[in-house]
C-alpha positions in Angstrom: 0.0 -0.1 0.3 1.2 3.5 -0.9 2.1 5.4 2.4 -0.8 7.8 3.5 0.7 11.9 3.4 0.5 13.6 6.7 -1.9 16.7 6.4 -0.2 20.0 6.3 -0.4 22.1 9.8 -2.3 25.2 9.6 -3.0 28.5 11.3 -4.8 30.0 14.1 -8.8 30.4 14.2 -9.9 34.1 13.8 -12.6 35.6 16.0 -15.2 38.5 15.5 -18.4 36.5 14.4 -21.6 35.9 16.5 -20.7 32.4 17.0 -17.4 33.2 18.8 -17.1 32.7 22.3 -16.1 36.3 23.9 -12.5 34.5 24.8 -10.1 35.3 22.5 -8.9 32.2 20.4 -5.4 31.1 21.8 -2.5 29.6 19.3 -2.3 26.1 19.4 0.4 24.7 21.3 2.1 21.2 21.8 0.4 19.4 18.6 1.8 16.5 18.3 1.1 13.6 15.6 -1.6 11.8 17.8 -3.6 15.3 17.7 -2.8 17.0 14.3 -4.0 20.1 13.0 -5.7 20.0 9.5 -6.4 22.8 7.3 -7.8 23.2 3.7 -7.8 26.6 2.3 -11.2 28.1 1.8 -9.9 29.5 -1.4 -10.2 26.1 -2.9 -6.9 26.1 -4.5 -6.9 22.5 -4.1 -10.6 21.1 -3.1 -10.7 18.5 -0.3 -13.3 16.4 -1.5 -16.7 15.9 -3.4 -19.9 14.2 -3.1 -18.5 12.2 -6.1 -16.0 10.7 -3.6 -19.0 9.4 -1.5 -21.3 8.5 -4.4 -18.5 6.5 -6.2 -18.1 4.1 -3.4 -21.8 4.0 -2.4 -23.8 1.4 -4.4 -27.5 2.9 -5.1 -26.9 6.4 -5.3 -27.5 7.8 -9.0 -25.4 10.3 -10.3 -28.8 12.3 -10.5 -28.9 12.8 -7.1 -29.2 16.4 -6.5 -26.1 18.1 -5.0 -25.9 20.6 -2.0 -26.0 23.4 -4.3 -28.7 21.8 -6.4 -31.4 21.1 -3.6 -29.8 22.3 -0.6 -27.8 25.3 0.5 -24.3 25.2 2.0 -24.0 22.5 4.8 -21.7 22.8 7.8 -20.5 19.6 9.5 -19.2 19.5 13.3 -17.0 17.1 14.8 -15.6 16.8 18.5 -16.1 12.9 19.1 -12.4 11.9 19.6 -9.9 14.5 20.9 -9.8 16.8 18.0 -12.5 19.7 17.2 -13.3 20.0 13.6 -15.4 21.8 11.0 -16.5 21.7 7.2 -18.3 23.5 4.7 -19.8 21.9 1.8 -20.7 24.5 -0.8 -22.4 23.3 -4.4 -21.3 19.7 -3.8 -17.7 20.4 -2.8 -15.9 20.8 0.7 -14.5 24.2 0.5 -13.2 24.4 4.0 -11.9 22.0 6.5 -10.6 23.0 9.7 -8.9 20.4 12.7 -7.6 21.4 15.8 -6.0 19.4 18.8 -8.5 20.6 21.2 -7.9 18.0 24.3 -10.7 19.2 26.9 -11.1 22.5 25.0 -14.0 21.5 22.7 -16.3 24.2 23.5 -14.2 26.8 24.0 -12.9 26.4 20.1 -15.4 25.0 18.1 -17.4 28.3 17.5 -14.2 30.0 16.5 -13.5 27.5 13.9 -17.0 27.5 12.7 -16.5 31.6 12.2 -13.4 31.3 10.0 -14.8 28.6 7.8 -17.7 30.8 7.1 -15.9 34.0 7.1 -13.2 32.1 4.5 -16.0 30.8 2.2 -17.8 34.2 2.3 -20.9 32.8 3.9 -22.9 34.0 6.7 -24.7 31.9 9.1 -28.1 33.0 7.6 -27.1 31.2 4.3 -26.6 27.7 5.8 -29.0 25.0 4.9 -28.2 22.3 7.2 -25.9 21.1 9.9 -24.0 17.8 10.2 -22.5 16.4 13.2 -20.9 13.4 14.5 -23.2 11.3 17.0 -20.8 8.7 18.0 -19.5 6.7 19.2 -16.5 8.5 20.9 -15.9 10.5 24.0 -18.9 11.0 26.1 -18.2 14.7 26.7 -17.0 15.4 23.0 -20.2 14.2 21.8 -22.1 16.1 24.1 -20.3 19.5 23.2 -20.7 18.5 19.4 -24.5 17.7 19.7 -25.2 20.6 21.8 -23.4 23.2 19.5 -25.3 21.4 16.4 -28.6 21.7 17.8 -28.0 25.1 19.2 -27.0 26.6 15.4 -29.8 24.6 13.9 -32.5 25.7 16.2 -31.4 29.4 16.2 -31.1 29.2 12.4 -34.4 27.0 12.0 -32.3 24.4 9.7 -32.4 20.6 9.7 -29.6 18.3 10.8 -28.3 15.0 10.5 -26.2 12.7 12.2 -22.9 10.9 11.2 -21.5 7.8 12.4 -17.7 8.4 13.8 -16.5 5.2 12.6 -17.9 5.5 9.2 -16.5 9.4 8.8 -13.1 7.8 10.1 -13.1 4.9 7.5 -14.3 6.9 4.7 -11.0 9.3 5.0 -9.1 6.1 4.4 -10.9 5.2 1.3 -10.4 3.9 -1.5 -8.8 1.1 -0.4 -8.8 -2.5 -2.1 -10.1 -4.7 0.9 -11.4 -3.9 4.5 -10.9 -0.5 6.4 -11.2 -0.8 10.2 -11.6 2.0 12.4 -10.9 1.7 16.1 -11.3 4.1 18.4 -9.9 3.7 22.2 -12.8 3.3 24.4 -10.9 2.4 27.5 -11.7 -0.1 29.9 -9.7 -2.6 27.4 -12.1 -2.0 24.4 -12.3 -0.3 21.1 -15.2 1.4 19.7 -14.9 -0.4 15.9 -16.5 -1.3 13.1 -15.3 -2.6 9.2 -16.3 -0.9 6.2 -15.2 -2.2 2.6 -12.8 0.1 1.1 -14.5 0.4 -2.1 -18.2 0.1 -2.1 -18.3 1.4 1.9 -20.4 -1.8 2.9 -20.6 -2.5 6.4 -18.9 -5.9 7.0 -18.8 -5.6 10.9 -21.1 -3.4 12.7 -20.1 -0.8 14.9 -19.8 -1.9 18.6 -17.6 -1.7 21.8 -15.5 -4.4 21.4 -12.4 -6.3 23.0 -9.6 -5.6 20.4 -9.2 -9.4 19.6 -12.8 -9.7 19.1 -12.9 -7.0 16.6 -9.9 -8.2 15.0 -11.0 -11.8 14.7 -14.7 -10.6 13.3 -12.5 -8.3 10.5 -10.7 -11.5 9.8 -13.6 -13.6 9.0 -14.5 -11.1 5.8 -10.9 -11.7 4.3 -7.9 -9.2 3.5 -6.3 -6.9 3.2 -7.0 -4.6 6.2 -6.2 -1.1 6.8 -6.6 0.0 10.5 -6.7 3.2 11.6 -7.9 5.6 14.9 -6.7 5.9 18.4 -7.5 2.5 19.4 -4.2 1.5 17.5 -2.4 3.3 20.1 -2.6 0.5 23.0 -3.8 -2.3 20.9 -1.8 -2.4 17.7 -0.1 -5.7 18.8 -3.3 -7.1 18.9 -4.3 -6.6 15.3 -1.0 -7.6 13.9 -1.3 -10.4 15.7 -4.5 -11.5 14.7 -4.4 -10.2 11.1 -1.1 -11.0 10.1 0.7 -9.6 6.7 -2.8 -8.9 5.8 -2.8 -5.3 7.8 -1.8 -1.9 7.0 -1.6 0.7 10.0 -2.2 4.0 9.2 0.2 6.4 10.9 -1.0 8.3 13.8 -1.3 11.8 11.7 -4.2 10.0 10.1 -6.0 8.6 13.0 -8.3 11.8 13.3 -12.0 12.1 12.0 -11.9 14.5 8.7 -14.8 17.0 9.0 -14.8 16.9 5.4 -16.1 13.2 5.6 -18.7 14.5 7.9 -20.0 16.8 5.7 -20.1 14.7 2.4 -21.7 11.9 4.5 -24.2 14.4 5.9 -25.0 15.6 2.4 -25.9 12.1 1.8 -28.0 12.0 4.6 -30.2 15.3 3.2 -30.2 13.9 -0.3 -31.8 10.4 0.8 -34.5 12.3 3.2 -32.4 11.0 6.4 -32.4 14.6 8.0 -34.2 15.5 11.1 -35.1 18.3 13.3 -32.4 19.3 15.5 -34.5 17.7 18.8 -34.0 14.6 17.2 -30.5 14.2 17.3 -29.3 11.9 20.1 -25.6 10.4 20.6 -24.8 6.9 19.7 -22.7 6.0 22.9 -22.6 2.1 22.4 -22.2 1.5 26.0 -23.1 3.2 29.4 -21.1 6.1 30.8 -19.2 5.3 34.1 -22.4 7.5 36.2 -24.8 4.8 34.8 -22.5 1.8 35.5 -21.8 3.5 39.2 -25.7 4.1 39.8 -26.3 0.4 38.8 -23.5 -0.9 40.8 -25.3 1.3 43.6 -28.5 -0.2 43.2 -27.0 -3.8 42.9 -25.7 -3.3 46.2 
């Protein structure tokens, strides 16, 4: 497999829109390969992606399906599911801006600033948006709540529909096309990963999303037949498990490609709009795949 290129470093988000927190944006510090920053210029010198990228690897979507510019106004995509805060903007079927910042626990502080920069760079006002897409999980419980709250708040304020996007599918789509199975795996703590398997060309789901023991996910993927491309934060602690189970048929993406691409969230969100799967913002709900620590603690107390 040819190596996956590292994304370019970017610049600080701007300020000064109705969406920006009153706190001044601060420069990003201490960026590591595990928490990269990625930018695509809103000037579109090189477009990040297009609806055709999703349509081309998704069976059953006709080429005549309306694009964002044909049937929808610009679409804003948000992601805060797994250690980064990301925003993308889809205009006339093209991703014209993608901003990702290593946010750690600063999701809520930085997300509106990234939204501001994406809109300003594209010359689009909030009132021109036609919809919002957001990752709904699985992922960090806190991160998902921040992303969903932001998406719902914006959609309610602007009277927009919204679409939820699978975190794992968005992560996998960023590695396609691939001549085999893409296995996204997020570190779920407690000895588990959130994982699934998607065909690298058709996008078909071969292993349903779940909270898995790493070896269980690898064994389920192996039943599909290789080759395999694994990526995500779950490779940090469990790479050796995947290598042992999947052997020479396994390729592991570098840590710089473990983050979720908001551009893919935008493209998948646009597909949901075209397929009539958008909903009022109140209908958006997180997909945790397992109970939170607080819920488990309450159950233990009741059992005691």
